[in-house]
PLY file of the C-alpha trace (Angstrom):
ply
format ascii 1.0
element vertex 431
property float x
property float y
property float z
element edge 430
property int vertex1
property int vertex2
end_header
10.30 -3.18 20.94
13.82 -2.84 22.52
13.83 -0.13 25.11
16.89 1.63 23.34
14.64 2.32 20.25
13.07 5.06 19.21
9.06 4.37 19.30
7.58 5.13 16.09
3.83 5.99 16.01
1.28 6.76 13.16
-0.45 10.21 13.37
-1.84 10.57 9.92
-3.77 8.83 7.00
-4.64 8.84 3.64
-5.57 7.15 0.88
-7.18 7.46 -2.72
-8.61 3.84 -4.04
-10.43 1.96 -6.13
-13.44 2.22 -2.99
-13.46 5.66 -2.41
-11.33 9.44 -2.45
-10.34 9.16 0.89
-9.68 6.86 4.34
-13.09 7.06 5.91
-15.44 5.58 2.31
-12.56 3.15 2.17
-13.11 2.02 4.96
-16.56 1.89 4.82
-16.57 -0.25 1.68
-14.40 -2.50 2.93
-16.37 -3.78 6.30
-19.74 -3.46 3.96
-17.79 -6.09 1.27
-18.25 -3.99 -1.49
-15.79 -4.50 -4.83
-13.76 -1.82 -6.39
-13.80 -3.78 -9.88
-15.63 -2.71 -12.94
-15.14 -3.90 -16.64
-13.31 -0.84 -18.42
-14.45 0.92 -21.11
-12.00 1.29 -23.27
-12.65 0.77 -27.30
-10.34 -1.83 -27.35
-11.02 -3.72 -24.16
-12.67 -6.36 -26.22
-9.66 -7.58 -28.10
-7.68 -7.85 -24.62
-7.40 -11.51 -22.45
-8.40 -9.64 -19.18
-11.28 -7.12 -19.54
-11.82 -5.20 -16.11
-10.01 -3.91 -13.14
-9.74 -1.62 -9.86
-9.86 1.88 -11.53
-9.81 4.77 -8.65
-13.55 5.38 -7.45
-12.24 9.39 -7.70
-10.66 10.57 -10.46
-7.72 12.90 -10.34
-8.87 15.36 -12.36
-11.79 15.88 -10.05
-9.34 17.10 -7.47
-6.44 18.69 -8.94
-6.33 21.57 -11.06
-5.54 20.51 -14.89
-2.48 22.94 -15.21
-0.77 20.87 -12.24
-2.08 17.56 -13.91
-0.10 18.41 -17.23
2.80 18.22 -14.97
2.10 14.60 -13.16
1.56 11.10 -14.42
-1.02 9.57 -12.97
0.42 7.88 -10.03
2.11 10.69 -9.22
-0.93 12.89 -9.07
-3.11 9.87 -6.92
0.26 10.11 -4.26
-0.18 13.80 -4.22
-3.83 13.46 -3.52
-3.43 10.62 -0.92
-0.10 12.85 0.66
-2.23 15.94 1.50
-5.37 13.82 3.19
-2.56 12.21 5.39
-0.71 15.54 6.38
-3.89 17.51 7.41
-5.40 14.34 9.39
-1.90 14.40 11.06
-2.79 18.14 11.62
-0.28 19.90 10.56
-0.70 23.15 8.21
-1.34 23.02 4.47
1.96 23.96 2.68
2.49 28.04 1.85
1.13 29.10 -1.54
3.05 31.52 -3.77
2.69 35.10 -2.39
1.95 33.43 1.50
3.29 35.61 4.22
6.09 32.56 6.11
5.73 34.76 9.12
1.85 34.75 9.36
0.11 32.52 12.08
-0.73 29.29 10.59
-3.76 26.54 11.48
-1.76 23.33 12.28
1.24 22.15 13.46
5.00 23.09 11.50
7.35 20.66 11.21
11.07 21.57 10.45
12.06 20.88 6.90
15.21 19.47 8.05
13.72 16.71 10.48
10.81 16.23 7.57
11.46 12.90 5.32
9.57 11.40 2.67
9.82 7.84 1.32
7.37 7.32 -0.79
7.65 4.06 -3.50
6.06 2.64 -6.97
6.65 -0.26 -8.34
6.68 0.72 -11.79
6.27 4.51 -11.99
4.96 6.47 -14.86
4.37 3.76 -16.99
1.26 5.98 -18.60
3.64 8.81 -19.41
6.61 6.62 -21.25
3.70 4.95 -23.19
1.88 7.60 -24.17
5.41 9.94 -25.04
6.19 7.63 -27.28
3.44 7.70 -29.57
3.51 11.46 -29.62
7.04 10.88 -30.53
6.59 8.27 -33.34
3.36 9.99 -34.46
4.17 14.18 -34.13
8.13 14.34 -33.86
10.38 15.05 -30.86
9.33 18.30 -30.64
5.96 17.63 -29.51
7.09 15.44 -26.57
6.73 16.94 -23.35
9.86 18.37 -21.76
8.43 16.96 -18.08
8.43 13.14 -19.67
11.88 12.21 -17.40
10.01 14.21 -14.47
6.47 12.11 -14.85
7.76 8.65 -15.99
10.74 8.52 -13.23
9.57 5.87 -10.41
11.06 8.45 -7.66
8.83 11.22 -8.90
5.51 11.19 -6.51
8.76 11.00 -3.60
9.69 13.89 -5.18
6.92 15.43 -5.67
5.62 15.09 -2.41
9.16 15.97 -1.03
8.84 19.21 -2.34
5.14 20.32 -1.36
6.14 19.86 2.02
9.93 20.78 2.33
11.27 17.82 3.25
14.55 18.08 3.31
15.65 15.31 5.50
15.42 12.71 2.73
13.50 12.16 -0.26
13.03 8.61 -1.36
11.71 5.65 -3.29
12.55 1.89 -2.86
11.61 -0.32 -6.02
10.89 -3.78 -5.04
7.81 -4.89 -7.50
4.77 -5.19 -5.25
6.77 -5.28 -1.48
8.09 -1.15 -2.58
5.61 0.49 -0.31
5.62 -2.30 2.38
9.41 -1.39 2.26
8.82 2.38 1.99
7.40 1.96 5.53
10.30 0.07 7.02
12.47 2.25 5.61
10.68 5.76 7.14
10.91 3.93 10.70
14.51 3.37 10.43
14.73 7.01 9.73
13.46 7.96 12.62
14.94 5.80 15.11
18.64 6.34 13.34
17.40 10.29 14.19
17.65 11.22 10.55
14.31 12.63 11.06
11.54 13.29 13.56
8.84 13.07 10.67
8.38 11.07 7.69
5.67 11.15 4.82
5.85 7.77 3.71
3.78 4.96 1.63
3.05 4.10 -2.06
1.55 4.50 -5.06
0.65 3.05 -8.29
-1.56 3.38 -11.91
-0.36 0.82 -14.65
-3.62 0.02 -15.70
-3.28 -0.02 -19.46
-3.32 -2.26 -22.24
0.27 -3.27 -22.73
0.42 -4.20 -18.82
-3.48 -6.13 -19.18
-1.70 -8.13 -22.13
1.40 -8.76 -20.51
0.40 -10.05 -17.11
-2.57 -11.97 -19.45
0.25 -13.53 -21.14
2.09 -14.82 -18.05
-1.36 -16.46 -17.15
-1.53 -13.99 -13.64
-4.54 -12.52 -13.97
-7.74 -13.51 -13.53
-9.94 -14.05 -16.75
-13.28 -13.80 -15.25
-14.94 -10.89 -18.06
-18.25 -11.99 -17.21
-18.36 -10.92 -13.15
-15.97 -8.73 -12.52
-16.62 -7.70 -9.29
-16.47 -11.72 -8.14
-12.86 -12.05 -9.89
-10.73 -11.36 -6.99
-11.58 -14.34 -4.53
-8.25 -15.44 -2.41
-8.39 -18.85 -0.66
-11.63 -19.45 -2.98
-11.05 -22.86 -4.61
-12.16 -21.17 -8.12
-9.67 -18.28 -7.72
-7.56 -17.95 -11.23
-5.49 -14.76 -10.59
-5.35 -12.02 -9.60
-7.04 -8.16 -10.47
-4.64 -5.09 -11.12
-5.50 -2.40 -9.46
-4.48 1.21 -8.83
-4.64 3.87 -6.04
-2.42 5.44 -3.59
-1.97 5.33 0.37
0.15 7.61 2.66
0.86 7.66 6.23
2.55 10.26 8.67
4.95 8.27 11.16
6.90 10.69 13.80
8.88 9.67 16.89
6.32 9.14 19.99
8.33 11.85 21.74
7.39 14.51 18.84
4.10 13.49 18.54
2.95 13.17 22.35
4.86 17.24 22.43
2.70 18.41 20.28
-0.87 16.81 21.35
-1.40 14.94 18.32
-3.55 11.78 18.27
-1.97 8.41 17.82
-3.52 5.76 15.29
-1.27 3.01 16.10
2.72 2.18 16.35
4.69 1.59 14.11
6.56 -1.40 15.95
8.73 -2.85 13.11
9.68 -4.65 9.56
11.11 -7.54 8.20
12.69 -8.19 5.21
14.12 -11.46 3.17
14.98 -12.71 -0.41
14.01 -15.60 -2.19
16.43 -15.94 -4.33
14.18 -18.39 -6.21
12.85 -17.17 -9.24
12.52 -13.57 -11.12
8.53 -14.00 -11.07
7.74 -17.36 -9.03
7.55 -17.22 -4.84
9.89 -20.22 -3.48
7.00 -22.63 -2.55
8.45 -23.43 0.46
7.09 -19.96 1.69
11.13 -20.04 3.76
11.75 -16.40 2.47
8.02 -15.25 3.40
8.77 -16.67 6.99
11.96 -15.22 7.42
10.46 -11.69 6.92
7.63 -12.17 9.52
10.30 -13.62 12.45
12.22 -10.58 11.24
9.83 -8.28 11.66
9.44 -9.58 15.04
12.81 -9.28 16.22
12.95 -5.46 14.96
9.40 -4.91 16.96
11.01 -6.62 20.01
8.01 -8.70 19.96
6.87 -12.61 20.36
4.40 -14.49 17.95
2.06 -14.82 20.43
1.65 -11.00 21.02
0.33 -11.23 16.91
-3.57 -11.04 16.65
-4.07 -10.80 13.03
-2.85 -10.86 9.49
-3.41 -8.43 6.31
-1.97 -11.18 4.18
-0.39 -10.61 0.82
-3.11 -13.23 -0.96
-3.54 -12.22 -4.39
-6.01 -14.73 -5.32
-3.91 -17.25 -7.11
-3.70 -20.61 -6.79
-0.24 -21.33 -5.27
0.78 -17.96 -3.47
-2.51 -17.79 -1.28
-1.55 -21.00 0.57
1.89 -20.83 0.48
1.40 -17.90 2.27
-0.61 -19.24 5.25
1.69 -22.07 5.52
4.78 -19.77 6.24
2.63 -18.06 8.95
2.40 -20.96 10.40
6.07 -22.04 10.10
6.93 -17.92 11.00
4.48 -17.97 14.36
3.84 -21.93 15.18
0.95 -23.91 14.51
-0.95 -23.00 18.14
-0.50 -18.91 17.25
-1.43 -19.30 13.98
-4.37 -21.43 14.14
-5.79 -18.25 16.84
-4.80 -14.80 14.93
-7.63 -14.11 11.70
-6.48 -13.54 8.69
-8.36 -11.42 5.62
-7.24 -10.33 2.16
-8.63 -7.01 1.12
-6.91 -7.70 -2.05
-10.79 -9.60 -2.92
-12.35 -5.78 -2.58
-9.21 -2.92 -4.16
-7.83 -5.24 -6.63
-4.11 -5.36 -6.45
-2.43 -1.66 -6.47
1.18 -3.52 -6.99
3.84 -1.09 -5.49
1.02 0.78 -3.62
-0.53 -2.52 -2.35
1.84 -2.55 1.16
1.10 0.93 1.95
-2.81 0.34 1.46
-2.65 -2.72 3.32
-0.87 -0.91 6.17
-3.24 1.59 6.58
-6.27 -0.48 6.29
-4.11 -2.93 9.14
-3.50 0.30 11.08
-7.77 0.92 11.18
-8.68 -2.76 11.98
-6.27 -2.11 15.12
-8.18 0.98 16.08
-11.39 -0.06 15.17
-11.44 -3.12 16.36
-12.98 -4.57 13.53
-11.42 -7.09 10.65
-12.57 -6.28 7.18
-13.84 -9.59 5.56
-12.67 -11.73 2.71
-14.98 -10.85 -0.31
-16.31 -13.84 -2.67
-14.81 -16.36 -0.38
-17.40 -18.92 -1.30
-15.91 -22.40 -1.48
-12.33 -21.96 0.64
-9.89 -24.36 -0.56
-9.13 -27.44 1.46
-5.88 -26.78 2.38
-6.88 -23.51 3.80
-6.87 -24.26 7.73
-6.66 -20.72 9.70
-9.19 -18.99 10.70
-10.19 -16.17 7.21
-12.34 -13.61 8.18
-15.37 -14.22 5.67
-18.93 -12.73 5.34
-18.89 -10.14 8.12
-16.58 -8.03 9.94
-15.13 -9.36 12.99
-14.73 -7.46 16.64
-11.06 -7.88 17.41
-10.38 -8.41 21.33
-10.13 -5.35 23.26
-6.67 -4.84 24.79
-2.91 -4.93 23.94
-2.58 -6.07 19.83
-0.34 -6.53 17.11
-0.71 -7.32 13.51
0.98 -7.94 10.50
0.84 -6.78 7.19
2.54 -9.04 4.15
4.05 -7.69 0.97
5.66 -10.02 -1.90
6.74 -8.72 -4.87
8.76 -10.05 -8.14
12.60 -10.70 -7.52
11.49 -12.58 -4.50
11.01 -9.22 -2.11
9.77 -10.22 0.66
8.37 -7.71 3.30
6.38 -7.55 6.91
5.50 -4.92 8.74
4.27 -5.02 11.85
1.75 -2.57 14.18
0.65 -2.40 17.85
-2.53 -1.09 19.08
-2.03 2.82 20.55
-2.71 2.52 24.17
0 1
1 2
2 3
3 4
4 5
5 6
6 7
7 8
8 9
9 10
10 11
11 12
12 13
13 14
14 15
15 16
16 17
17 18
18 19
19 20
20 21
21 22
22 23
23 24
24 25
25 26
26 27
27 28
28 29
29 30
30 31
31 32
32 33
33 34
34 35
35 36
36 37
37 38
38 39
39 40
40 41
41 42
42 43
43 44
44 45
45 46
46 47
47 48
48 49
49 50
50 51
51 52
52 53
53 54
54 55
55 56
56 57
57 58
58 59
59 60
60 61
61 62
62 63
63 64
64 65
65 66
66 67
67 68
68 69
69 70
70 71
71 72
72 73
73 74
74 75
75 76
76 77
77 78
78 79
79 80
80 81
81 82
82 83
83 84
84 85
85 86
86 87
87 88
88 89
89 90
90 91
91 92
92 93
93 94
94 95
95 96
96 97
97 98
98 99
99 100
100 101
101 102
102 103
103 104
104 105
105 106
106 107
107 108
108 109
109 110
110 111
111 112
112 113
113 114
114 115
115 116
116 117
117 118
118 119
119 120
120 121
121 122
122 123
123 124
124 125
125 126
126 127
127 128
128 129
129 130
130 131
131 132
132 133
133 134
134 135
135 136
136 137
137 138
138 139
139 140
140 141
141 142
142 143
143 144
144 145
145 146
146 147
147 148
148 149
149 150
150 151
151 152
152 153
153 154
154 155
155 156
156 157
157 158
158 159
159 160
160 161
161 162
162 163
163 164
164 165
165 166
166 167
167 168
168 169
169 170
170 171
171 172
172 173
173 174
174 175
175 176
176 177
177 178
178 179
179 180
180 181
181 182
182 183
183 184
184 185
185 186
186 187
187 188
188 189
189 190
190 191
191 192
192 193
193 194
194 195
195 196
196 197
197 198
198 199
199 200
200 201
201 202
202 203
203 204
204 205
205 206
206 207
207 208
208 209
209 210
210 211
211 212
212 213
213 214
214 215
215 216
216 217
217 218
218 219
219 220
220 221
221 222
222 223
223 224
224 225
225 226
226 227
227 228
228 229
229 230
230 231
231 232
232 233
233 234
234 235
235 236
236 237
237 238
238 239
239 240
240 241
241 242
242 243
243 244
244 245
245 246
246 247
247 248
248 249
249 250
250 251
251 252
252 253
253 254
254 255
255 256
256 257
257 258
258 259
259 260
260 261
261 262
262 263
263 264
264 265
265 266
266 267
267 268
268 269
269 270
270 271
271 272
272 273
273 274
274 275
275 276
276 277
277 278
278 279
279 280
280 281
281 282
282 283
283 284
284 285
285 286
286 287
287 288
288 289
289 290
290 291
291 292
292 293
293 294
294 295
295 296
296 297
297 298
298 299
299 300
300 301
301 302
302 303
303 304
304 305
305 306
306 307
307 308
308 309
309 310
310 311
311 312
312 313
313 314
314 315
315 316
316 317
317 318
318 319
319 320
320 321
321 322
322 323
323 324
324 325
325 326
326 327
327 328
328 329
329 330
330 331
331 332
332 333
333 334
334 335
335 336
336 337
337 338
338 339
339 340
340 341
341 342
342 343
343 344
344 345
345 346
346 347
347 348
348 349
349 350
350 351
351 352
352 353
353 354
354 355
355 356
356 357
357 358
358 359
359 360
360 361
361 362
362 363
363 364
364 365
365 366
366 367
367 368
368 369
369 370
370 371
371 372
372 373
373 374
374 375
375 376
376 377
377 378
378 379
379 380
380 381
381 382
382 383
383 384
384 385
385 386
386 387
387 388
388 389
389 390
390 391
391 392
392 393
393 394
394 395
395 396
396 397
397 398
398 399
399 400
400 401
401 402
402 403
403 404
404 405
405 406
406 407
407 408
408 409
409 410
410 411
411 412
412 413
413 414
414 415
415 416
416 417
417 418
418 419
419 420
420 421
421 422
422 423
423 424
424 425
425 426
426 427
427 428
428 429
429 430
């Protein structure tokens, strides 16, 4: 990292995922190689080409009051849950409730709202709200459509709700770039702090679009696994028998802040958010550039942004969605970006094998997992990797968690999205 740049650190983590309702349960399940993928219990599920998905382990209705849920799309509710965990994990005081005395002593640190920002992305937004509200309109007329429909369906709704809850006035943003959305959110949050626009940023992503329309659309594209007889084994990155990705839902949120701000309040630092790199394939609206050139550019640009060398990288949390073409192409791009020698020394994992693919929320969840990998010194294994593809020639962690060596370490988290959006984020182990 350039000496002139502000160092950005991670002080809080939050998540609600197919593996657990918080970070601790999600991490424990990952290390155990558990799957969050299950058959759907819909009445019409047998009519669909894909009959399973990775739904959140803890439904929002178990966490948030009904009156609040009525004004939130499911993706927004998940984001609020993850943000609340991250905020408290960072050591900040809960937001004031109506009737609270603003001058009363509070348990936890506080932050000036003018120095607090939010960057929270969703790739699709309120799909459930949009489709369900249209059904209401057709069946019962316009007067029965909720006046909260537009705020519930807009992709920036989650960012808006989190920003309002915490009084974030430095800026509230929602970058939308399909499956790269929350990877970009992390990068933008880093830039906000470096640019001096904020001291603290709540950043991450959220997605909830497990709906018959999505299952039908992705199924029509032949993009999803159709292993309906054994859903838990459907997501299998790098395996010869992989046949597509598994749709997931959930949210993950991080609290980023300048190192100066974090140390002044005595916060625990979980990792350094070192930098991010971006590129566009300019190739196809759905298919990635088969050369992997755009992905390699994103990784190299992330290294430059972080001020690191390829040899500093010890681990990659790969985008690896379990598609026949995409998994190996990404491994090739890692070799191009870092060089063959470095690429063959590092460890690679693909945690979508257990969580499914959270689309716009994937980059944030896998950033949290990458941070935990560095902090705890353990790499979660890739699940369901029974017969590796002949073209897989890097060290894919499988079977059991792998211990990372002590000492300085940096890791890359990759996120790639429809439209040719490529994002790589680099984290470093905190000293």
